[in-house]
C-alpha positions in Angstrom: 109.7 109.5 91.1 108.4 111.4 88.1 105.8 113.9 89.1 103.4 112.9 86.3 103.4 109.3 87.5 103.0 110.4 91.1 100.0 112.6 90.2 98.4 109.7 88.3 98.9 107.5 91.5 97.4 110.3 93.7 94.4 110.5 91.3 93.9 106.8 91.5 94.0 106.9 95.3 91.6 109.8 95.3 89.2 107.9 93.1 89.3 104.9 95.5 88.4 107.3 98.3 85.5 108.8 96.4 87.0 112.3 96.2 85.1 115.4 95.1 85.3 116.6 91.4 87.0 119.8 92.5 89.9 117.7 93.9 90.3 115.9 90.5 90.3 119.3 88.7 93.1 120.4 90.9 95.2 117.3 90.2 94.4 117.5 86.5 95.5 121.2 86.4 98.8 120.4 88.1 99.3 117.4 85.8 98.7 119.6 82.7 101.4 122.0 84.0 103.8 119.1 84.7 103.4 117.7 81.2 104.4 121.0 79.4 107.7 121.1 77.6 110.6 121.8 80.0 108.9 120.4 83.1 109.1 116.8 82.1 112.1 116.2 84.4 110.2 117.3 87.6 110.6 114.8 90.4 109.0 114.3 93.8 110.5 112.2 96.6 107.2 110.6 97.7 103.5 110.6 97.3 103.1 112.0 100.8 105.3 115.0 99.9 103.2 115.6 96.8 99.9 115.5 98.7 101.3 117.9 101.2 102.2 120.3 98.4 98.8 120.0 96.9 97.3 120.8 100.3 99.2 124.1 100.3 97.7 125.3 97.0 95.3 128.2 96.8 92.6 125.9 95.6 92.9 123.7 98.6 92.8 126.7 101.0 89.7 128.1 99.3 87.8 124.9 99.2 87.4 122.9 102.4 86.2 119.8 100.5 89.4 119.6 98.4 91.5 120.1 101.6 89.5 117.3 103.3 90.0 114.9 100.4 93.8 115.6 100.4 94.0 115.4 104.2 92.3 112.0 104.1 94.8 110.8 101.6 97.6 112.3 103.6 96.5 110.3 106.6 96.4 107.0 104.6 99.8 107.6 103.2 101.3 108.4 106.6 99.8 105.2 108.0 101.2 103.2 105.2 104.6 104.8 105.7 104.5 103.9 109.4 103.5 100.3 108.7 106.2 99.9 106.1 108.8 101.3 108.5 107.7 98.8 111.2 107.9 95.9 108.7 111.4 97.0 107.7 112.5 97.2 111.3 111.0 93.8 112.1 112.9 92.3 109.1 116.1 93.9 110.2 115.8 92.5 113.7 115.4 88.9 112.6 118.6 86.9 113.3 120.5 86.0 110.2 120.9 82.3 109.5 124.3 80.8 110.1 126.4 79.6 107.2 127.3 76.0 106.5 130.9 77.0 107.2 130.0 78.1 110.7 128.5 74.7 111.6 131.5 72.8 110.1 133.9 74.9 112.3 131.7 74.4 115.3 131.8 70.6 114.7 135.6 70.6 114.4 136.0 72.6 117.6 133.8 70.1 119.5 135.9 67.2 118.2 139.1 68.8 119.4 137.6 69.3 122.9 
């Protein structure tokens, strides 16, 4: 995922959580850096990874409020990840429906018996 898009999504999530202005300034600073020429190809694997990287910045270490906002978002993203994994596992464990061909062959075998 493009880092600029990911930062926009993180900013939206922080807004929903009622984050502090300092946290928005951090995200905006990183976003400005990511939009400079030459860095437009920057990618991030997930929002969770991005939030963890933001938590390791000097701004987050210097300001407990910023760190707390990011830690709250990290917890929400981890929970969503766990729930999505559980849904995928539940879907994978559902039995697949049998094909029409299977039932025709079964019927033919029963007639021969």
